[in-house]
C-alpha positions as CSV (number, residue, x, y, z in Angstrom):
1,M,48.3,-41.5,26.4
2,G,46.8,-44.7,27.1
3,R,43.5,-46.0,25.1
4,R,40.7,-43.2,25.3
5,F,38.4,-44.3,23.4
6,E,38.1,-48.4,24.5
7,N,34.2,-48.8,24.0
8,K,33.7,-46.7,21.6
9,T,33.0,-47.5,18.0
10,A,34.6,-44.6,14.8
11,I,33.9,-44.8,11.5
12,V,36.8,-44.1,8.9
13,T,36.1,-43.8,5.4
14,G,38.2,-44.3,2.4
15,A,41.1,-46.6,5.2
16,G,41.8,-48.6,2.6
17,G,45.4,-47.0,2.4
18,G,47.4,-43.5,3.0
19,I,46.4,-41.1,5.6
20,G,42.6,-42.9,6.1
21,E,45.1,-46.3,7.1
22,A,46.8,-43.8,9.7
23,Y,43.9,-43.2,11.4
24,A,41.8,-45.9,11.4
25,R,45.9,-47.4,12.7
26,A,45.6,-44.7,15.7
27,L,42.0,-45.4,16.8
28,A,42.3,-49.4,16.8
29,A,45.2,-49.1,18.6
30,E,43.2,-46.5,21.4
31,G,40.6,-49.6,21.9
32,A,38.5,-48.4,19.5
33,S,36.3,-50.4,17.4
34,V,37.0,-49.2,13.7
35,V,34.9,-49.5,10.9
36,I,36.9,-49.2,7.9
37,A,33.8,-47.9,4.7
38,E,35.9,-47.9,1.7
39,I,35.4,-48.2,-1.9
40,D,38.4,-50.4,-2.4
41,D,37.4,-54.0,-2.0
42,A,41.3,-55.1,-1.7
43,G,42.3,-52.4,0.6
44,G,39.1,-52.3,2.4
45,R,39.7,-56.1,3.7
46,R,42.7,-55.6,4.2
47,V,43.3,-52.6,6.3
48,A,40.3,-54.6,8.4
49,D,42.0,-57.9,8.6
50,S,45.1,-56.4,10.3
51,L,43.1,-54.5,12.8
52,D,41.2,-57.6,13.3
53,P,41.0,-60.7,11.7
54,T,37.9,-61.7,13.8
55,G,35.7,-58.5,12.9
56,A,34.5,-58.7,16.7
57,K,36.7,-54.8,17.1
58,A,37.5,-54.1,12.9
59,F,36.0,-54.6,10.1
60,F,35.0,-53.1,6.6
61,V,32.1,-52.7,4.6
62,R,32.1,-51.3,0.6
63,T,31.6,-47.7,1.0
64,D,30.6,-45.3,-2.0
65,V,30.9,-42.0,-0.2
66,S,29.0,-39.8,-2.6
67,S,25.6,-42.5,-2.1
68,A,23.1,-41.1,-0.2
69,S,22.2,-45.4,-0.2
70,S,25.3,-46.8,0.8
71,A,25.9,-44.9,3.2
72,E,22.7,-45.4,4.5
73,A,24.1,-48.8,3.9
74,M,27.1,-48.9,5.9
75,V,25.7,-47.0,9.0
76,A,22.6,-49.5,9.3
77,A,25.2,-52.3,9.3
78,V,28.0,-50.1,11.8
79,V,25.1,-50.0,14.0
80,E,24.3,-53.1,13.8
81,R,27.4,-54.4,14.6
82,F,28.5,-52.1,17.5
83,G,24.6,-50.7,18.3
84,G,26.1,-47.0,17.4
85,I,28.7,-44.5,16.5
86,D,31.1,-41.7,17.9
87,Y,33.5,-40.6,15.7
88,L,33.8,-39.6,11.8
89,V,36.2,-39.8,10.1
90,N,35.6,-38.2,7.0
91,N,39.2,-39.0,4.5
92,A,37.6,-40.4,1.4
93,A,38.9,-38.5,-1.4
94,I,39.6,-39.5,-4.9
95,Y,42.9,-38.0,-4.6
96,K,45.6,-40.4,-6.1
97,G,46.0,-40.9,-10.3
98,M,43.4,-37.8,-10.0
99,K,43.4,-36.1,-13.7
100,I,45.0,-32.7,-14.0
101,E,43.2,-30.0,-16.3
102,P,42.1,-27.1,-16.8
103,L,38.3,-26.6,-14.5
104,L,37.5,-24.9,-18.6
105,T,38.5,-28.2,-20.7
106,M,38.3,-31.2,-17.4
107,D,35.3,-33.2,-18.6
108,W,32.4,-31.9,-16.4
109,S,31.1,-36.3,-16.0
110,Y,34.8,-36.2,-14.8
111,Y,34.1,-33.3,-12.6
112,E,30.7,-33.9,-11.4
113,R,31.9,-37.2,-9.6
114,F,35.0,-36.2,-8.7
115,M,33.5,-33.4,-6.7
116,N,30.7,-35.4,-5.2
117,I,33.0,-37.6,-3.9
118,N,35.9,-34.9,-1.7
119,M,32.7,-32.4,-1.5
120,N,29.4,-34.2,-0.7
121,G,30.9,-37.3,0.1
122,A,31.0,-35.7,3.4
123,L,27.2,-33.8,4.4
124,I,26.0,-37.8,2.3
125,V,27.8,-39.8,5.1
126,T,27.0,-36.9,8.2
127,R,23.7,-36.8,7.2
128,A,23.3,-40.8,7.2
129,A,24.9,-40.8,10.4
130,H,24.5,-38.1,12.3
131,Q,21.3,-40.0,14.0
132,A,23.6,-42.4,15.4
133,M,25.8,-39.9,16.9
134,L,23.1,-39.1,19.0
135,G,23.7,-38.7,23.2
136,R,26.6,-40.7,22.9
137,G,29.2,-36.8,23.0
138,G,30.9,-37.5,19.7
139,A,33.0,-35.8,17.3
140,I,33.3,-35.6,13.7
141,V,36.9,-35.2,11.8
142,N,36.5,-34.3,8.0
143,Q,39.4,-34.0,6.1
144,S,40.5,-30.9,4.2
145,S,44.3,-30.1,2.5
146,T,46.4,-27.1,2.6
147,A,45.4,-27.4,-1.6
148,A,42.7,-25.5,-0.6
149,W,44.5,-21.8,0.1
150,E,46.8,-22.8,-3.5
151,G,44.2,-22.7,-5.6
152,Y,46.4,-24.7,-7.8
153,N,43.8,-27.4,-10.2
154,M,40.4,-28.8,-9.0
155,Y,41.6,-30.0,-5.6
156,S,41.8,-26.9,-4.2
157,I,38.0,-26.9,-5.1
158,P,36.9,-29.2,-2.7
159,K,39.0,-29.1,-0.2
160,L,38.2,-24.9,0.5
161,A,34.4,-26.7,0.5
162,I,34.8,-28.7,3.1
163,H,36.2,-25.5,5.5
164,S,32.6,-24.3,5.1
165,I,31.1,-27.2,5.3
166,T,32.8,-28.2,7.8
167,Q,31.9,-24.6,9.8
168,V,28.3,-25.3,8.9
169,L,28.2,-28.4,10.3
170,A,29.4,-27.5,13.3
171,R,26.5,-24.8,14.4
172,E,23.5,-27.6,13.2
173,L,25.7,-30.2,15.5
174,G,26.6,-29.1,18.5
175,P,23.4,-28.1,20.4
176,Q,23.0,-31.9,19.7
177,G,27.0,-32.8,21.1
178,I,28.3,-33.5,18.1
179,R,31.7,-31.6,17.5
180,V,33.0,-31.1,14.1
181,N,36.6,-29.5,12.8
182,A,38.7,-30.0,10.3
183,I,42.5,-31.4,8.9
184,A,44.3,-30.0,6.2
185,P,47.5,-31.8,5.7
186,G,50.5,-30.3,3.8
187,P,53.0,-32.1,1.7
188,V,52.4,-36.0,3.8
189,D,54.1,-39.6,2.3
190,T,51.8,-41.3,1.6
191,E,51.1,-44.0,-2.2
192,A,49.1,-40.9,-3.7
193,T,51.2,-38.4,-2.5
194,R,54.7,-39.4,-4.6
195,T,51.8,-40.8,-7.3
196,S,50.3,-38.1,-8.1
197,V,51.5,-34.2,-7.9
198,P,51.8,-32.5,-11.2
199,E,54.6,-32.8,-12.8
200,D,55.4,-29.2,-13.2
201,I,54.9,-28.8,-9.7
202,D,59.0,-28.9,-8.0
203,F,57.7,-31.0,-4.9
204,D,61.1,-30.6,-3.7
205,S,60.7,-26.6,-3.6
206,I,57.6,-26.7,-1.8
207,L,59.8,-29.2,1.1
208,K,63.3,-26.0,1.2
209,A,60.2,-23.2,1.3
210,M,58.6,-24.7,4.2
211,P,60.9,-23.6,8.0
212,I,60.0,-27.9,8.8
213,G,61.2,-28.8,5.1
214,R,60.3,-32.4,5.2
215,I,57.3,-34.1,4.0
216,G,55.2,-35.1,6.7
217,R,54.8,-38.6,8.1
218,P,50.6,-39.9,7.8
219,D,51.6,-40.9,12.2
220,E,52.0,-37.1,12.1
221,I,48.5,-36.2,11.4
222,A,46.7,-39.1,13.1
223,A,47.9,-37.7,15.8
224,L,45.8,-34.2,16.1
225,L,43.3,-36.7,14.9
226,L,43.6,-38.7,18.4
227,F,43.3,-35.2,19.6
228,L,40.0,-33.5,18.1
229,L,37.7,-36.8,18.1
230,S,38.9,-37.1,21.9
231,D,37.7,-35.6,25.1
232,E,40.5,-33.2,25.1
233,A,38.5,-31.1,23.1
234,S,35.7,-31.0,24.0
235,F,35.2,-27.4,23.6
236,I,37.0,-27.3,19.9
237,T,34.9,-26.9,17.5
238,G,34.7,-25.5,13.8
239,Q,38.0,-25.5,13.0
240,I,40.6,-26.0,10.6
241,Y,43.7,-27.1,11.5
242,S,46.5,-26.9,9.7
243,V,48.9,-29.8,9.9
244,D,52.0,-29.6,7.3
245,G,54.9,-28.0,8.6
246,G,54.5,-24.2,8.2
247,Q,53.8,-24.3,4.5
248,F,50.9,-21.9,5.3
249,M,51.2,-19.0,8.1
250,R,47.8,-17.0,8.2
251,V,46.9,-14.8,10.2
């Protein structure tokens, strides 16, 4: 496809590993300057340094997406370094090592922290970044999950909310020239998936029941991200795209 994002700047939150890292690498491979907005210092620095140790085309900014001040400081650093923002990928979430407990007994402080990151984080970072995106014909992609349609545990709640946030923002930002879509991955082979699937879920049975009966790869999710951010998707906004091997088919 060439280098569709030459001279463009993209922020990827939660890009210190997993699908977020795949997003960052895919964007960098197509010419984008990539900002690793990540709360994990070690993971964020590792990815940024592997993309460009000079910092000229990639750099790490420690970011807590649940904090408006942290998001605003990250955006200010990006604008100072690159002059503006073309693309925002709201990927950060608590997934690896998340607590799986009933809603009725979940520690409330953990629940609030979880929702502030997994649900509010996408809106917090978008509010901080959208002014720096105006006039650049850019796009935003929010990270959902097929868990949004399962209603299985607490993880499902913010992912379903991301769908509404995506559509409302698409209406608000479309007139300003910014498109907003979401990606809902199914089972994807990441460290977080391998270590965070609850023991009472028969993962092998889930894969066998899917038309494409295997786990997905991060690069397969990244391929859709690149399309949705690119000018090839210039007439697409407010949509939720599953990349799940046929796990969920909805009419």
